[in-house]
Backbone as CSV, one residue per row, in Angstrom:
resi,resn,N_x,N_y,N_z,CA_x,CA_y,CA_z,C_x,C_y,C_z
1,MET,81.357,94.424,99.984,81.313,93.778,101.292,80.717,94.756,102.299
2,PRO,79.602,94.466,102.931,78.976,95.412,103.840,79.767,95.572,105.114
3,ALA,79.603,96.731,105.748,80.281,96.976,107.013,79.628,96.168,108.119
4,GLU,80.415,95.760,109.106,79.873,95.049,110.237,79.283,96.048,111.220
5,THR,78.489,95.559,112.162,77.841,96.424,113.130,78.698,96.616,114.374
6,THR,79.902,96.056,114.407,80.799,96.218,115.538,81.446,97.598,115.503
7,ALA,82.352,97.843,116.456,83.029,99.140,116.520,83.731,99.433,115.204
8,PRO,83.754,100.704,114.776,84.388,101.044,113.493,85.874,100.770,113.523
9,ILE,86.411,100.407,112.368,87.856,100.176,112.274,88.596,101.511,112.166
10,LEU,87.917,102.518,111.600,88.445,103.883,111.522,87.368,104.847,112.001
11,ALA,87.748,105.792,112.841,86.786,106.773,113.336,87.462,108.130,113.456
12,LEU,86.820,109.145,112.921,87.307,110.514,113.048,86.238,111.331,113.757
13,ASN,86.660,112.115,114.732,85.728,112.939,115.489,86.207,114.387,115.463
14,GLU,85.512,115.215,114.669,85.866,116.632,114.529,87.345,116.822,114.198
15,ALA,87.874,115.939,113.333,89.289,115.999,112.975,89.571,117.239,112.130
16,ARG,90.613,117.941,112.518,91.002,119.155,111.817,92.477,119.086,111.444
17,LEU,92.816,119.762,110.351,94.220,119.846,109.941,94.486,121.259,109.465
18,THR,95.380,121.942,110.169,95.804,123.288,109.795,97.311,123.259,109.574
19,LEU,97.749,123.714,108.413,99.169,123.741,108.077,99.622,125.181,107.882
20,MET,100.892,125.437,108.133,101.421,126.794,108.006,101.878,127.046,106.574
21,GLY,101.290,128.042,105.935,101.673,128.433,104.587,102.477,129.719,104.606
22,ASN,102.877,130.186,103.429,103.681,131.410,103.337,102.945,132.629,103.888
23,ALA,101.619,132.610,103.757,100.828,133.753,104.204,100.183,133.512,105.577
24,GLY,100.606,132.435,106.244,100.029,132.145,107.551,99.353,130.782,107.567
25,PRO,98.611,130.462,108.637,97.973,129.148,108.757,96.879,128.935,107.707
26,VAL,96.837,127.707,107.162,95.829,127.336,106.172,95.034,126.167,106.729
27,GLU,93.725,126.327,106.821,92.859,125.276,107.354,92.515,124.306,106.220
28,ILE,93.072,123.103,106.281,92.887,122.117,105.221,91.637,121.283,105.457
29,LEU,91.474,120.777,106.666,90.296,119.984,107.041,89.598,120.673,108.203
30,LYS,88.275,120.788,108.110,87.526,121.687,109.001,86.487,120.930,109.834
31,GLY,86.966,119.973,110.603,86.058,119.268,111.506,85.376,118.093,110.834
32,ILE,86.143,117.032,110.531,85.622,115.854,109.847,85.219,114.801,110.874
33,THR,83.964,114.361,110.803,83.478,113.270,111.641,82.977,112.162,110.734
34,ALA,83.552,110.974,110.875,83.183,109.851,109.996,83.509,108.538,110.695
35,ARG,82.781,107.496,110.324,83.002,106.143,110.831,83.109,105.192,109.645
36,ILE,84.095,104.328,109.670,84.279,103.338,108.603,84.321,101.964,109.246
37,GLY,83.446,101.065,108.772,83.311,99.748,109.373,84.340,98.758,108.866
38,ARG,84.566,97.739,109.658,85.505,96.681,109.290,85.025,95.984,108.006
39,GLY,85.904,95.861,107.025,85.565,95.208,105.770,84.858,96.090,104.764
40,GLU,84.618,97.344,105.110,83.913,98.263,104.213,84.865,98.811,103.147
41,THR,84.313,99.148,101.994,85.063,99.823,100.941,84.489,101.222,100.777
42,VAL,85.335,102.230,100.964,84.877,103.618,100.958,85.691,104.413,99.936
43,GLY,84.997,105.107,99.054,85.641,106.008,98.112,85.514,107.441,98.595
44,MET,86.545,108.238,98.370,86.501,109.663,98.715,86.658,110.472,97.438
45,VAL,85.685,111.336,97.184,85.672,112.132,95.959,85.495,113.605,96.318
46,GLY,85.788,114.452,95.340,85.632,115.885,95.532,86.584,116.633,94.626
47,PRO,86.414,117.947,94.508,87.283,118.743,93.634,88.728,118.711,94.114
48,SER,89.645,119.023,93.207,91.046,119.163,93.592,91.165,120.225,94.677
49,GLY,91.958,119.925,95.700,92.123,120.867,96.792,91.059,120.793,97.866
50,SER,90.155,119.811,97.761,89.066,119.715,98.743,89.495,119.053,100.044
51,GLY,90.685,118.409,100.055,91.179,117.796,101.277,91.153,116.282,101.294
52,LYS,90.903,115.654,100.141,90.764,114.193,100.102,92.057,113.491,100.515
53,SER,93.152,113.859,99.873,94.427,113.206,100.190,94.854,113.504,101.619
54,SER,94.608,114.720,102.083,94.950,115.066,103.464,94.155,114.215,104.445
55,LEU,92.888,113.975,104.146,92.074,113.136,105.013,92.589,111.706,105.026
56,LEU,92.992,111.211,103.870,93.563,109.862,103.809,94.853,109.785,104.635
57,MET,95.666,110.843,104.575,96.900,110.860,105.351,96.623,110.876,106.853
58,LEU,95.565,111.561,107.271,95.180,111.521,108.689,94.795,110.104,109.095
59,MET,94.026,109.422,108.242,93.603,108.060,108.549,94.785,107.117,108.688
60,GLY,95.849,107.392,107.926,97.020,106.535,107.966,98.087,106.991,108.952
61,GLY,97.812,108.062,109.692,98.807,108.562,110.625,100.009,109.183,109.950
62,LEU,99.894,109.498,108.662,100.990,110.129,107.927,100.963,111.644,108.087
63,GLU,99.823,112.173,108.484,99.689,113.558,108.950,99.022,113.485,110.318
64,ARG,99.384,114.390,111.209,98.805,114.405,112.545,97.719,115.479,112.604
65,ALA,96.520,115.096,113.048,95.435,116.055,113.183,95.829,117.161,114.157
66,THR,95.485,118.404,113.820,95.752,119.523,114.712,94.568,119.824,115.610
67,GLY,93.506,119.043,115.465,92.334,119.165,116.320,91.478,117.921,116.166
68,GLY,90.685,117.594,117.192,89.857,116.401,117.139,90.691,115.137,117.295
69,THR,90.077,114.002,116.968,90.761,112.717,117.121,90.599,111.849,115.874
70,VAL,91.588,110.978,115.676,91.553,109.959,114.623,91.894,108.635,115.288
71,THR,90.978,107.676,115.197,91.151,106.385,115.852,91.154,105.277,114.814
72,ALA,92.115,104.363,114.909,92.194,103.202,114.025,92.356,101.954,114.880
73,LEU,91.477,100.972,114.647,91.516,99.728,115.424,91.513,100.003,116.924
74,GLY,90.794,101.042,117.318,90.678,101.382,118.728,91.834,102.170,119.298
75,HIS,92.849,102.495,118.475,94.017,103.245,118.934,93.920,104.703,118.480
76,ASP,94.140,105.615,119.390,94.089,107.038,119.074,95.399,107.449,118.395
77,LEU,95.356,107.654,117.085,96.575,107.996,116.345,97.118,109.365,116.741
78,THR,96.229,110.252,117.195,96.671,111.602,117.536,97.491,111.621,118.826
79,ALA,97.419,110.545,119.597,98.153,110.488,120.860,99.466,109.722,120.745
80,MET,99.752,109.143,119.578,100.947,108.316,119.403,102.157,109.156,119.001
81,GLY,103.340,108.741,119.449,104.578,109.322,118.965,104.915,108.781,117.589
82,GLU,105.932,109.362,116.952,106.273,108.976,115.579,106.692,107.510,115.481
83,ASP,107.475,107.030,116.436,107.913,105.633,116.398,106.740,104.682,116.544
84,ALA,105.835,104.995,117.463,104.659,104.147,117.670,103.763,104.151,116.437
85,LEU,103.627,105.320,115.806,102.830,105.410,114.579,103.444,104.565,113.469
86,ALA,104.760,104.635,113.325,105.435,103.863,112.281,105.227,102.365,112.504
87,ARG,105.340,101.910,113.753,105.108,100.494,114.047,103.668,100.108,113.766
88,PHE,102.742,100.981,114.151,101.326,100.690,113.941,101.018,100.556,112.454
89,ARG,101.521,101.479,111.641,101.302,101.408,110.194,101.896,100.131,109.621
90,ARG,103.111,99.807,110.057,103.799,98.629,109.534,103.020,97.355,109.837
91,GLU,102.373,97.308,110.997,101.681,96.094,111.424,100.235,96.015,110.946
92,HIS,99.606,97.154,110.677,98.161,97.138,110.453,97.695,97.800,109.156
93,MET,98.562,98.544,108.452,98.103,99.327,107.309,98.963,99.080,106.074
94,GLY,98.324,99.175,104.918,99.026,99.205,103.653,98.620,100.469,102.921
95,VAL,99.589,101.169,102.342,99.305,102.440,101.674,99.823,102.388,100.246
96,VAL,98.979,102.787,99.291,99.336,102.832,97.875,99.192,104.271,97.396
97,PHE,100.267,104.806,96.797,100.275,106.181,96.335,100.184,106.241,94.811
98,GLN,99.789,107.402,94.298,99.710,107.613,92.853,101.077,107.477,92.204
99,SER,102.135,107.905,92.912,103.471,107.946,92.310,104.353,106.759,92.697
100,PHE,103.755,105.686,93.183,104.406,104.383,93.393,105.349,104.336,94.599
101,HIS,106.293,105.293,94.705,107.245,105.340,95.828,108.060,104.058,95.962
102,LEU,108.537,103.523,94.846,109.430,102.368,94.895,110.875,102.846,95.054
103,ILE,111.718,102.001,95.644,113.133,102.329,95.802,113.858,101.913,94.515
104,PRO,114.429,102.858,93.771,114.939,102.550,92.428,116.111,101.576,92.411
105,THR,116.863,101.492,93.508,118.041,100.612,93.538,117.703,99.205,94.017
106,MET,116.427,98.931,94.248,115.995,97.600,94.678,115.148,96.949,93.596
107,THR,115.258,95.643,93.471,114.398,94.902,92.545,112.965,94.902,93.064
108,ALA,112.054,94.445,92.210,110.655,94.324,92.625,110.545,93.464,93.878
109,LEU,111.261,92.344,93.882,111.213,91.439,95.039,111.724,92.142,96.292
110,GLU,112.829,92.866,96.170,113.403,93.546,97.333,112.502,94.675,97.818
111,ASN,111.839,95.382,96.899,110.921,96.447,97.295,109.785,95.913,98.153
112,VAL,109.310,94.719,97.839,108.198,94.132,98.599,108.699,93.455,99.872
113,ALA,109.867,92.804,99.786,110.355,92.014,100.921,110.960,92.865,102.029
114,THR,111.602,93.985,101.684,112.333,94.755,102.687,111.444,95.244,103.844
115,PRO,110.249,95.810,103.582,109.401,96.189,104.716,109.007,94.997,105.581
116,LEU,108.839,93.839,104.971,108.514,92.640,105.742,109.681,92.236,106.631
117,GLU,110.897,92.335,106.076,112.093,92.037,106.877,112.204,92.983,108.066
118,LEU,111.954,94.263,107.835,112.035,95.250,108.906,111.004,94.976,109.990
119,ALA,109.876,94.379,109.583,108.817,94.042,110.547,109.086,92.710,111.245
120,GLY,110.190,92.028,110.874,110.564,90.810,111.564,109.974,89.533,111.013
121,HIS,109.471,89.552,109.756,108.902,88.346,109.160,110.029,87.461,108.607
122,ALA,110.143,86.262,109.137,111.202,85.352,108.691,111.003,84.905,107.249
123,ASP,109.743,84.905,106.788,109.432,84.445,105.430,109.261,85.622,104.473
124,ALA,109.985,86.728,104.709,109.775,87.961,103.948,109.874,87.750,102.442
125,PHE,110.921,87.066,101.980,111.118,86.931,100.539,110.130,85.939,99.929
126,GLU,109.776,84.899,100.670,108.770,83.954,100.177,107.419,84.641,100.044
127,ARG,107.049,85.423,101.051,105.764,86.113,101.002,105.771,87.167,99.897
128,ALA,106.893,87.865,99.730,106.990,88.877,98.677,106.833,88.248,97.304
129,GLU,107.467,87.109,97.099,107.355,86.429,95.807,105.918,85.988,95.553
130,GLU,105.246,85.520,96.594,103.843,85.103,96.458,102.957,86.274,96.078
131,GLU,103.166,87.428,96.728,102.335,88.597,96.427,102.601,89.122,95.023
132,LEU,103.865,89.123,94.594,104.170,89.567,93.236,103.544,88.638,92.204
133,ALA,103.538,87.353,92.475,102.870,86.412,91.571,101.374,86.688,91.512
134,SER,100.800,87.065,92.649,99.349,87.301,92.706,98.932,88.524,91.897
135,VAL,99.861,89.459,91.648,99.543,90.630,90.823,100.120,90.488,89.418
136,GLY,100.501,89.276,89.049,100.928,88.996,87.684,102.371,89.322,87.370
137,LEU,103.218,89.436,88.393,104.622,89.792,88.164,105.574,88.680,88.596
138,GLY,105.118,87.459,88.587,105.948,86.342,89.012,107.234,86.204,88.213
139,LYS,107.229,86.662,86.955,108.419,86.549,86.114,109.229,87.847,86.055
140,ARG,108.840,88.834,86.877,109.512,90.126,86.835,110.132,90.488,88.176
141,ILE,110.253,89.519,89.064,110.673,89.827,90.431,112.102,90.362,90.501
142,GLY,112.952,90.036,89.515,114.335,90.495,89.536,114.548,91.805,88.810
143,HIS,113.480,92.431,88.318,113.600,93.679,87.572,113.564,94.885,88.517
144,TYR,114.282,95.926,88.113,114.291,97.174,88.858,113.150,98.070,88.369
145,PRO,112.716,99.054,89.193,111.596,99.914,88.777,111.778,100.536,87.390
146,ALA,112.992,100.961,87.053,113.223,101.588,85.746,113.016,100.618,84.589
147,GLN,113.029,99.317,84.872,112.820,98.299,83.836,111.351,97.882,83.738
148,LEU,110.500,98.508,84.536,109.085,98.158,84.570,108.243,99.309,84.035
149,SER,107.108,98.981,83.438,106.173,100.008,82.993,105.480,100.630,84.209
150,GLY,104.752,101.725,83.962,104.014,102.363,85.050,103.020,101.410,85.702
151,GLY,102.300,100.657,84.869,101.344,99.698,85.409,102.021,98.619,86.234
152,GLU,103.182,98.172,85.781,103.913,97.148,86.528,104.456,97.704,87.845
153,GLN,104.919,98.951,87.830,105.397,99.559,89.070,104.265,99.684,90.087
154,GLN,103.076,100.025,89.613,101.949,100.120,90.549,101.563,98.746,91.082
155,ARG,101.744,97.704,90.286,101.496,96.346,90.773,102.486,95.979,91.886
156,VAL,103.742,96.397,91.727,104.721,96.168,92.791,104.284,96.906,94.063
157,ALA,103.824,98.145,93.896,103.371,98.919,95.048,102.173,98.248,95.730
158,LEU,101.268,97.676,94.936,100.128,96.945,95.504,100.598,95.724,96.276
159,ALA,101.532,94.978,95.686,102.057,93.793,96.362,102.724,94.178,97.673
160,ARG,103.471,95.271,97.664,104.143,95.743,98.883,103.122,96.113,99.958
161,ALA,102.026,96.767,99.556,101.004,97.167,100.525,100.256,95.970,101.091
162,ALA,100.043,94.943,100.252,99.238,93.801,100.675,100.027,92.728,101.404
163,ALA,101.346,92.681,101.197,102.154,91.591,101.746,102.083,91.446,103.263
164,PRO,101.998,92.536,104.031,101.913,92.373,105.489,100.532,91.922,105.980
165,ARG,99.591,91.664,105.046,98.219,91.281,105.404,97.577,92.369,106.271
166,PRO,97.504,93.600,105.784,97.035,94.711,106.618,95.534,94.642,106.896
167,HIS,95.147,95.205,108.027,93.725,95.351,108.336,93.094,96.465,107.494
168,ILE,93.909,97.472,107.148,93.416,98.660,106.449,94.289,98.922,105.230
169,LEU,93.654,99.064,104.058,94.349,99.452,102.831,93.915,100.866,102.457
170,LEU,94.872,101.765,102.313,94.605,103.140,101.916,95.235,103.377,100.552
171,ALA,94.475,103.958,99.623,94.979,104.176,98.262,94.659,105.602,97.824
172,ASP,95.695,106.353,97.456,95.541,107.741,97.042,95.705,107.844,95.531
173,GLU,94.596,107.975,94.815,94.594,108.054,93.353,95.480,106.968,92.742
174,PRO,95.231,105.703,93.061,96.143,104.637,92.622,96.198,104.442,91.116
175,THR,95.231,104.995,90.381,95.253,104.868,88.918,95.553,106.198,88.237
176,GLY,95.911,107.216,89.007,96.062,108.564,88.460,97.144,108.702,87.414
177,ASN,98.197,107.891,87.484,99.297,107.992,86.519,99.233,106.920,85.438
178,LEU,98.089,106.249,85.311,97.997,105.116,84.388,96.934,105.365,83.330
179,ASP,97.100,104.685,82.174,96.064,104.778,81.149,94.845,103.950,81.586
180,ALA,93.781,104.046,80.799,92.520,103.419,81.204,92.653,101.912,81.377
181,SER,93.379,101.266,80.468,93.518,99.814,80.530,94.279,99.377,81.783
182,ASN,95.441,100.012,82.004,96.224,99.683,83.188,95.496,100.083,84.466
183,GLY,94.810,101.226,84.425,94.066,101.678,85.601,92.979,100.695,85.995
184,GLY,92.249,100.183,84.986,91.213,99.203,85.279,91.776,97.925,85.862
185,ALA,92.915,97.487,85.340,93.542,96.266,85.849,94.010,96.453,87.282
186,ILE,94.574,97.628,87.584,95.041,97.895,88.951,93.865,97.895,89.922
187,MET,92.752,98.474,89.531,91.605,98.509,90.438,91.037,97.120,90.660
188,ASP,91.006,96.303,89.607,90.574,94.912,89.795,91.479,94.205,90.799
189,LEU,92.779,94.452,90.686,93.725,93.830,91.614,93.535,94.356,93.033
190,LEU,93.311,95.660,93.170,93.155,96.248,94.491,91.922,95.691,95.194
191,PHE,90.814,95.607,94.476,89.609,95.037,95.086,89.796,93.546,95.349
192,GLY,90.561,92.876,94.470,90.838,91.458,94.682,91.680,91.226,95.923
193,LEU,92.685,92.088,96.153,93.494,91.992,97.359,92.644,92.246,98.591
194,ARG,91.745,93.222,98.497,90.825,93.490,99.604,90.018,92.233,99.939
195,ASP,89.480,91.594,98.897,88.667,90.401,99.118,89.497,89.248,99.666
196,ARG,90.722,89.100,99.156,91.551,87.969,99.554,92.032,88.089,100.993
197,HIS,92.343,89.312,101.416,92.904,89.499,102.750,91.885,90.033,103.754
198,GLY,90.679,90.379,103.285,89.644,90.861,104.202,89.900,92.246,104.757
199,ALA,90.690,93.048,104.062,91.037,94.375,104.582,89.922,95.379,104.299
200,THR,89.888,96.401,105.128,89.055,97.573,104.861,89.792,98.431,103.834
201,LEU,89.081,98.914,102.813,89.710,99.682,101.733,89.130,101.094,101.699
202,VAL,90.013,102.087,101.776,89.625,103.488,101.623,90.463,104.068,100.501
203,LEU,89.812,104.654,99.506,90.570,105.167,98.363,90.073,106.536,97.932
204,VAL,91.032,107.341,97.496,90.761,108.654,96.912,90.747,108.490,95.402
205,THR,89.744,109.052,94.747,89.673,108.908,93.294,88.896,110.061,92.669
206,HIS,89.251,110.368,91.427,88.457,111.287,90.609,87.584,110.515,89.622
207,ALA,87.709,109.189,89.594,87.022,108.373,88.592,85.640,107.935,89.102
208,PRO,84.555,108.393,88.481,83.219,108.018,88.948,82.971,106.506,88.913
209,ASP,83.512,105.810,87.890,83.278,104.371,87.804,83.968,103.627,88.932
210,LEU,85.097,104.134,89.379,85.795,103.521,90.496,85.045,103.779,91.803
211,ALA,84.607,105.004,92.003,83.836,105.321,93.205,82.569,104.473,93.279
212,ALA,81.971,104.196,92.116,80.731,103.418,92.089,80.932,101.984,92.549
213,ARG,82.160,101.480,92.520,82.437,100.113,92.965,82.494,99.996,94.486
214,CYS,82.559,101.135,95.170,82.704,101.130,96.623,81.345,100.955,97.310
215,ASP,81.384,100.467,98.546,80.154,100.331,99.330,79.537,101.693,99.628
216,ARG,80.404,102.683,99.791,79.950,104.011,100.199,80.918,105.055,99.668
217,VAL,80.413,106.255,99.423,81.244,107.339,98.909,81.138,108.541,99.842
218,LEU,82.291,109.097,100.219,82.342,110.331,100.991,82.697,111.475,100.053
219,HIS,81.916,112.537,100.089,82.147,113.704,99.232,82.736,114.835,100.067
220,LEU,83.894,115.328,99.632,84.529,116.447,100.318,84.490,117.693,99.445
221,GLU,84.352,118.819,100.109,84.431,120.105,99.423,84.920,121.139,100.427
222,ASP,85.982,121.845,100.068,86.529,122.895,100.914,86.803,122.407,102.337
223,GLY,87.356,121.185,102.450,87.768,120.685,103.750,86.662,120.160,104.636
224,ARG,85.469,120.007,104.060,84.334,119.516,104.840,83.665,118.345,104.122
225,LEU,83.084,117.442,104.909,82.271,116.373,104.334,80.885,116.922,104.023
226,LEU,80.400,116.638,102.828,79.051,117.041,102.458,78.061,115.997,102.953
227,ASP,76.870,116.458,103.357,75.826,115.495,103.720,75.192,114.943,102.445
228,GLY,74.250,114.041,102.586,73.692,113.335,101.432,73.125,114.262,100.369
229,GLU,72.338,115.275,100.775,71.703,116.177,99.837,72.753,117.056,99.149
230,GLN,73.710,117.553,99.916,74.778,118.381,99.332,75.615,117.571,98.344
231,ALA,75.882,116.306,98.700,76.685,115.470,97.823,75.969,115.193,96.518
232,ARG,74.670,114.972,96.592,73.901,114.746,95.345,73.922,115.984,94.462
233,SER,73.803,117.152,95.067,73.840,118.401,94.302,75.201,118.603,93.660
234,ALA,76.271,118.279,94.395,77.623,118.446,93.865,77.890,117.510,92.700
235,ALA,77.245,116.334,92.717,77.479,115.340,91.671,76.699,115.659,90.405
236,GLU,75.717,116.508,90.500,74.864,116.810,89.327,75.517,117.825,88.407
């Protein structure tokens, strides 16, 4: 799905992230400037430790930039307090992690419905059941995470991310803990959810075939975005 020519849904301007390590401050991201259009699918690739996941966390307001700005849907995330950020994410973003992050004492249905309930949706359980059916788990809604396979747990996580109908879907190595068959199925579902709900999709991946499915690929190395020529050299 091509990006629209309107204002970007995500914009970073010289975004920096410095964290304190045992030996002092560590510069994780070193001035990232990027624009992502509404409805665009963007893959982020690069060596381990290059800053891909950290950049995704900045986009989702899960990490706060220590320099520059990060804007989503016209809102400056760097200027928001924690409560405002949490509300913004709940209303506008869905996030999928490599390690699922399901609540073990809740069923699949409860894992998907509870965030909807917290957001004030009266139809939380109906919508959760619909989303679980859409990822092929209509008959597993009463099962707990420990009773589900890794692929099934990631499907629950996808349903949870998609249920609020987010404008932005962020995925951090969503197939990293899965075998090739399950990983391929999860990616088909993720792109299908993007198409069904019209969300912008940004994902971190080490898989070249997955990156190739995206409209555009951002290459990171040592906390910086590579330009076109540098990215081609890095891929060779």
